[in-house]
N, C-alpha and C positions, 0 to 999 in steps of 0.2 A: 505291757498291759496283760493282766490276767484274763483268761477266757472265762466267761460266766458258765457255771455248771448248774444243771438242774437234774436232781436225782429223783427218779420215780421209785416210790416205795409202796409195798403192800405185801400181803401174804401171797404165797405161791398159789397159782391158779386163779388169780383175781383179774388178770387181763392186762398186765403191764406191757408185755411185749406187743400185744395186739394194738394197744393204744399208741405206743411209740411208733409202731410200723405205719399207722395212719397219720400220725403227727408229722413225721419227717417230710413227706411230700408237701404238706401244707406249709411248713417252714421254708422248704426249698422254693416253693412257688412265690414266696415273698422275698426271694433273693438272698436267703441266708445260707451260709455254709455250715453244715452240721456234722459233728463227730458223735459217735455213740460208744460207750464202754459198758459192757454187761458183766455183772458179778455172777460167778457160777460157784455154788457151794460144793460142787462135786468135782472130781478129777475129770479133766477133758483132754483130748488130744486133737490139735488142729491139723496135724500132719498126717500123711498117708503112709501106712506101713510099706516098707520096701523102696520108697522114693529116696533120692540122694539126701535131701535135708533130714528126713527121718533117720537115715543111717548115721548121719553126722551127729545128730542129737543122741542117738543110742550109743554112739562111741564116746560120749561124754562132753560134748560142746556145752558151755554154759549159756551161750546165745547162738541161735541159728537164724540166719537171714535168708529169705527167699525173695527174689526180685525179678520182675519182667518189665516190659515196656508199659504195661497197664496196671500192675499191682505190685505191692511190696508187703511183706510180713516179717516182723521181728518176733521170734519166739524166745522168750526168756525162760530158760530151763532152771529157774530158781525163783524163790519168792520175791515179789516186787509189790510195794505198797500202792494203794490207789492214788495217793498224792504224787508219787514218782511217775506213775503211768500217765496221769493227767498232765503233769508238767512237760511231758514229751510231745503232747499234741499241739500242733500249730496250724496256722492258716485256715482257721474256722472261726465262725462268729459265736458259736455256743457249743457246749458239750452236754449231751444227755447221758446220764448213767442210769442203769437199771439195777436195783437191788442194793445200793449202797446207802443204808439208812444212817450210818455214822459219818461224821465229817462235817466240815464247815459250809458246804454248799447248800443251795436252796432245795427244799424237798417238795415234791408234788406227790400227794397221796392218791392212790387209786383204790376206790371203794366200790365193791359190788355186793349188794345186800345178800344175794343168793349164795355167795361164797361163805357166809356165816362167820367172817373174821372181822375183828376191829382193826383200824389202822394201827400200825406199830407206833410206839413212843419214839419221838425223835427230839434231839436237843434243838432248841431254838424255834420249835413249832414248824408248821407247814406254810410254805409259800402259797400253795393252792391245792385244791382237791378236785379230782374228776370222779364223780359218783353218780350212781343211779338211785340213791336215797340219801337221807341225812346221815352224814358220817360222824357227826357229833364233835367236830373239831372247829375251832375258830380260825377259819381261813376262807378266802374267796373260793366258791364252789361252782364248777361248771358241769353240765350234764356229761356223763361218761362217754357218750358218742359224739360230742360236739368238739371236734378238733380245731375248728375255726375259733371258737371262744377261748380254748386253751392257748392256741397260738397267739391270739390277741393279748392275753395276759403276759405271755413270755416276751412278745415284741415290745409291749409297753414297758416292761421291766428293763429290757435291753436298752431302750431309748433313754430311760432315766439314768442308767448306769454309764452310758456312752457319752 
């Protein structure tokens, strides 16, 4: 079974991360297991300079894994598509992505009037929009700060799909 994916899209500075950060505990309180994948348009380094895993990556490892009793991280030191990364996620009820406006998954637009940006064009339209004003797209709209209403839309969609 494919895990449902909901991708939060908007211009930078609109509040995607803040909204997702508030939505996760609401979904968790409903008994759902949640994965999150964030797109970063800039280079980033998740490792700490000088640590063993960093040293192994710097030595040329294509994949570096760090694991403990509580956490595990797989660092791909090469390009990996969003689809490939999503296919590796298991044992969750849904996946939330941030910043992936392309792809076949459902899109949730985040619109803040003060940001002065329109919602990006997405193929297939929007599943929903969280907004503080009319975003001008044909999709169910919930208030930007109403994570319960947004969770209701997602849970309802999950129950239809499941």
